[in-house]
PAKOL-34721 format. One line per field, with one value per residue (C-alpha): x, y, z; residue number from 0. Coordinates in pm, whole numbers, plus 50000, padded with zeros to 5 digits. Example, Ala and Ser with C-alpha at 12.3 -4.5 7.8 and 13.67 -1.06 7.14 Angstrom:
REM PAKOL-34721
u <- (51230 | 51367)
v <- (49550 | 49894)
w <- (50780 | 50714)
pos <- (0 | 1)
This chain:
REM PAKOL-34721
u <- (50000 | 50142 | 50036 | 50191 | 49864 | 49737 | 49963 | 49742 | 49456 | 49435 | 49525 | 49619 | 49878 | 49750 | 49863 | 49616 | 49647 | 49484 | 49537 | 49543 | 49502 | 49738 | 49963 | 49950 | 50065 | 50023 | 50128 | 50131 | 49834 | 49709 | 49387 | 49155 | 48829 | 48473 | 48196 | 47875 | 47775 | 47469 | 47589 | 47946 | 48158 | 48513 | 48726 | 49095 | 49300 | 49560 | 49812 | 49743 | 50106 | 50119 | 50093 | 49825 | 49607 | 49639 | 49542 | 49239 | 49121 | 49144 | 48998 | 48761 | 48867 | 49104 | 49197 | 49324 | 49542 | 49554 | 49912 | 50011 | 50263 | 50508 | 50553 | 50925 | 51041 | 51200 | 50859 | 50683 | 50956 | 50903 | 50544 | 50585 | 50912 | 50959 | 50783 | 50600 | 50708 | 51065 | 51021 | 50772 | 50657 | 50490 | 50808 | 50876 | 50556 | 50277 | 49946 | 49630 | 49382 | 49054 | 48706 | 48763 | 49105 | 49287 | 49584 | 49553 | 49882 | 49898 | 50240 | 50209 | 49834 | 49569 | 49279 | 49169 | 48889 | 48810 | 48599 | 48454 | 48470 | 48130 | 48248 | 48563 | 48638 | 48916 | 49087 | 49383 | 49697 | 49493 | 49174 | 48939 | 48800 | 48482 | 48425 | 48151 | 48298 | 48254 | 48469 | 48644 | 48826 | 48998 | 49308 | 49439 | 49395 | 49734 | 49750 | 49703 | 49975 | 49859 | 50021 | 50132 | 50301 | 50467 | 50616 | 50710 | 50803 | 50911 | 51068 | 50886 | 50824 | 50558 | 50645 | 50623 | 50310 | 50127 | 49832 | 49997 | 50342 | 50470 | 50795 | 51047 | 51245 | 51612 | 51848 | 52111 | 52393 | 52333 | 52669 | 52842 | 52547 | 52498 | 52154 | 52020 | 51761 | 51474 | 51404 | 51743 | 51973 | 52202 | 52402 | 52449 | 52781 | 52839 | 53213 | 53177 | 52883 | 52715 | 52918 | 52622 | 52419 | 52046 | 51837 | 52012 | 52263 | 52284 | 52661 | 52627 | 52485 | 52707 | 52690 | 53028 | 53197 | 53121 | 52755 | 52529 | 52207 | 52004 | 52168 | 52080 | 51844 | 51476 | 51481 | 51776 | 51700 | 51875 | 52140 | 52067 | 51687 | 51555 | 51368 | 51329 | 51472 | 51170 | 51281 | 51601 | 51665 | 51970 | 52219 | 52498 | 52686 | 52752)
v <- (50000 | 50339 | 50566 | 50864 | 50879 | 51058 | 51349 | 51407 | 51520 | 51899 | 52087 | 52436 | 52554 | 52716 | 52814 | 52675 | 52854 | 52842 | 52954 | 52805 | 53056 | 53338 | 53124 | 53104 | 52833 | 52757 | 52503 | 52443 | 52237 | 52135 | 51962 | 52259 | 52223 | 52353 | 52128 | 52334 | 52681 | 52746 | 52783 | 52802 | 52525 | 52410 | 52117 | 52076 | 51761 | 51798 | 51544 | 51446 | 51493 | 51854 | 52141 | 52305 | 51996 | 52047 | 52414 | 52350 | 52072 | 52305 | 52624 | 52483 | 52755 | 52782 | 53007 | 52924 | 53178 | 53114 | 53148 | 53308 | 53174 | 53438 | 53271 | 53173 | 52832 | 52981 | 53120 | 52791 | 52600 | 52806 | 52684 | 52345 | 52193 | 52343 | 52272 | 52537 | 52360 | 52473 | 52814 | 53099 | 53065 | 53406 | 53596 | 53855 | 53746 | 53989 | 53865 | 53985 | 53840 | 53729 | 53767 | 53451 | 53564 | 53309 | 53444 | 53515 | 53516 | 53816 | 53768 | 53621 | 53562 | 53643 | 53584 | 53394 | 53195 | 53180 | 52905 | 52759 | 52380 | 52210 | 51853 | 51640 | 51301 | 51068 | 50927 | 50749 | 50961 | 51276 | 51449 | 51616 | 51931 | 52071 | 52437 | 52688 | 52997 | 53306 | 53546 | 53557 | 53813 | 53850 | 54066 | 54075 | 53909 | 53735 | 53373 | 53112 | 52853 | 52504 | 52190 | 52102 | 52444 | 52395 | 52063 | 52141 | 52511 | 52562 | 52218 | 52165 | 51844 | 51723 | 51715 | 51371 | 51482 | 51587 | 51374 | 51357 | 51246 | 50937 | 50780 | 50773 | 50458 | 50544 | 50526 | 50253 | 50501 | 50595 | 50581 | 50883 | 51064 | 51424 | 51559 | 51910 | 52084 | 52207 | 52490 | 52659 | 52468 | 52335 | 52035 | 51734 | 51575 | 51226 | 51286 | 51580 | 51465 | 51726 | 51835 | 52045 | 51730 | 51686 | 51869 | 52194 | 52310 | 51990 | 51953 | 51599 | 51439 | 51531 | 51326 | 51172 | 51201 | 50899 | 50878 | 50828 | 51027 | 50707 | 50640 | 50978 | 50960 | 51019 | 51335 | 51489 | 51832 | 52071 | 52261 | 52577 | 52609 | 52328 | 52140 | 51765 | 51488 | 51482 | 51821 | 51673 | 51547 | 51355 | 51545 | 51389 | 51685 | 51957)
w <- (50000 | 49899 | 50185 | 50006 | 49813 | 50125 | 50028 | 49724 | 49949 | 49943 | 50262 | 50374 | 50626 | 50945 | 51292 | 51545 | 51879 | 52219 | 52576 | 52924 | 53204 | 53099 | 52879 | 52497 | 52259 | 51891 | 51631 | 51258 | 51140 | 50798 | 50897 | 50946 | 50759 | 50751 | 50882 | 50845 | 50732 | 50953 | 51218 | 51087 | 51238 | 51172 | 51289 | 51365 | 51423 | 51700 | 51832 | 52192 | 52296 | 52174 | 52421 | 52204 | 52260 | 52636 | 52602 | 52379 | 52610 | 52910 | 52760 | 52493 | 52250 | 51954 | 51665 | 51317 | 51138 | 50762 | 50635 | 50307 | 50058 | 50185 | 50524 | 50549 | 50669 | 50982 | 51082 | 51007 | 51188 | 51503 | 51528 | 51361 | 51480 | 51826 | 52154 | 52354 | 52672 | 52600 | 52437 | 52411 | 52050 | 52063 | 52151 | 51877 | 51695 | 51606 | 51745 | 51910 | 52158 | 52001 | 52145 | 52350 | 52468 | 52253 | 52053 | 51680 | 51487 | 51252 | 51090 | 50738 | 50790 | 50532 | 50770 | 51077 | 51237 | 51608 | 51758 | 52076 | 52107 | 52090 | 52035 | 52046 | 51892 | 52005 | 51695 | 51852 | 51839 | 51770 | 51880 | 51634 | 51792 | 51638 | 51710 | 51640 | 51478 | 51697 | 51495 | 51158 | 50947 | 50609 | 50649 | 50291 | 49952 | 49929 | 49816 | 50091 | 50132 | 50042 | 50177 | 49825 | 49792 | 50131 | 50015 | 49656 | 49666 | 50025 | 50058 | 50386 | 50577 | 50818 | 51190 | 51351 | 51538 | 51219 | 51100 | 50757 | 50877 | 50699 | 50815 | 50533 | 50458 | 50522 | 50228 | 50216 | 50264 | 50628 | 50811 | 50651 | 50496 | 50601 | 50686 | 50638 | 50856 | 50637 | 50882 | 50931 | 50689 | 50965 | 50840 | 51065 | 50973 | 51124 | 51108 | 51349 | 51561 | 51780 | 52086 | 52210 | 52266 | 52297 | 52383 | 52287 | 52546 | 52751 | 52811 | 52944 | 52634 | 52342 | 52022 | 51950 | 51607 | 51392 | 51499 | 51193 | 51176 | 51209 | 51548 | 51699 | 51999 | 51927 | 52141 | 51956 | 51811 | 51574 | 51775 | 51577 | 51566 | 51788 | 51515 | 51572 | 51353 | 51122 | 50984 | 50837 | 50484 | 50358 | 50143 | 49945 | 49801 | 50059)
pos <- (0 | 1 | 2 | 3 | 4 | 5 | 6 | 7 | 8 | 9 | 10 | 11 | 12 | 13 | 14 | 15 | 16 | 17 | 18 | 19 | 20 | 21 | 22 | 23 | 24 | 25 | 26 | 27 | 28 | 29 | 30 | 31 | 32 | 33 | 34 | 35 | 36 | 37 | 38 | 39 | 40 | 41 | 42 | 43 | 44 | 45 | 46 | 47 | 48 | 49 | 50 | 51 | 52 | 53 | 54 | 55 | 56 | 57 | 58 | 59 | 60 | 61 | 62 | 63 | 64 | 65 | 66 | 67 | 68 | 69 | 70 | 71 | 72 | 73 | 74 | 75 | 76 | 77 | 78 | 79 | 80 | 81 | 82 | 83 | 84 | 85 | 86 | 87 | 88 | 89 | 90 | 91 | 92 | 93 | 94 | 95 | 96 | 97 | 98 | 99 | 100 | 101 | 102 | 103 | 104 | 105 | 106 | 107 | 108 | 109 | 110 | 111 | 112 | 113 | 114 | 115 | 116 | 117 | 118 | 119 | 120 | 121 | 122 | 123 | 124 | 125 | 126 | 127 | 128 | 129 | 130 | 131 | 132 | 133 | 134 | 135 | 136 | 137 | 138 | 139 | 140 | 141 | 142 | 143 | 144 | 145 | 146 | 147 | 148 | 149 | 150 | 151 | 152 | 153 | 154 | 155 | 156 | 157 | 158 | 159 | 160 | 161 | 162 | 163 | 164 | 165 | 166 | 167 | 168 | 169 | 170 | 171 | 172 | 173 | 174 | 175 | 176 | 177 | 178 | 179 | 180 | 181 | 182 | 183 | 184 | 185 | 186 | 187 | 188 | 189 | 190 | 191 | 192 | 193 | 194 | 195 | 196 | 197 | 198 | 199 | 200 | 201 | 202 | 203 | 204 | 205 | 206 | 207 | 208 | 209 | 210 | 211 | 212 | 213 | 214 | 215 | 216 | 217 | 218 | 219 | 220 | 221 | 222 | 223 | 224 | 225 | 226 | 227 | 228 | 229 | 230 | 231 | 232 | 233 | 234 | 235 | 236 | 237)
């Protein structure tokens, strides 16, 4: 079965955000879709291990900022390949509080939807939250970024927590192959390893020279931008 056929389903690229008490968090999502028009309802699919899932579950509210094609990979990487438990994703980001108090990302957004959760469905690794739209706005007429555009033009990948993530079969040449971060372009070179270790800044867990990418711990992250291993692609001529 070729599960990559799932990639042919049309998606957009959004930042789904929520709040818990006075804290904000948001993440990249592609599964945001309309359910009904009267009353207007939308649904989002969020991984249960993500901090945004915790916030939506607690507050019963969420927003979806619709990203334009102009959104750079570094911006997408901040919300898609980093964890809000370790950083403040909204630092240096333009946003506003919606009518529910949930944050709405304004940078690189062409519009947004704000919703209150009216139903939730457990679908294994993810939860589908259905929300009634309480506010919406179009901010400009720029082209929205589709998932296909993100893959083909931006060279983007799906985080491991994304509903559309498909584990790639590693190439045969894995011991000396270098890998490039699709977010910040950092190159992992097995010959050099990663003295900074994992997670970033942990001096007691450096990666020794000679360690192939396939042997890196699952919790290893890019020492430059903090993206996880799913953001890396093999490169042969660097």
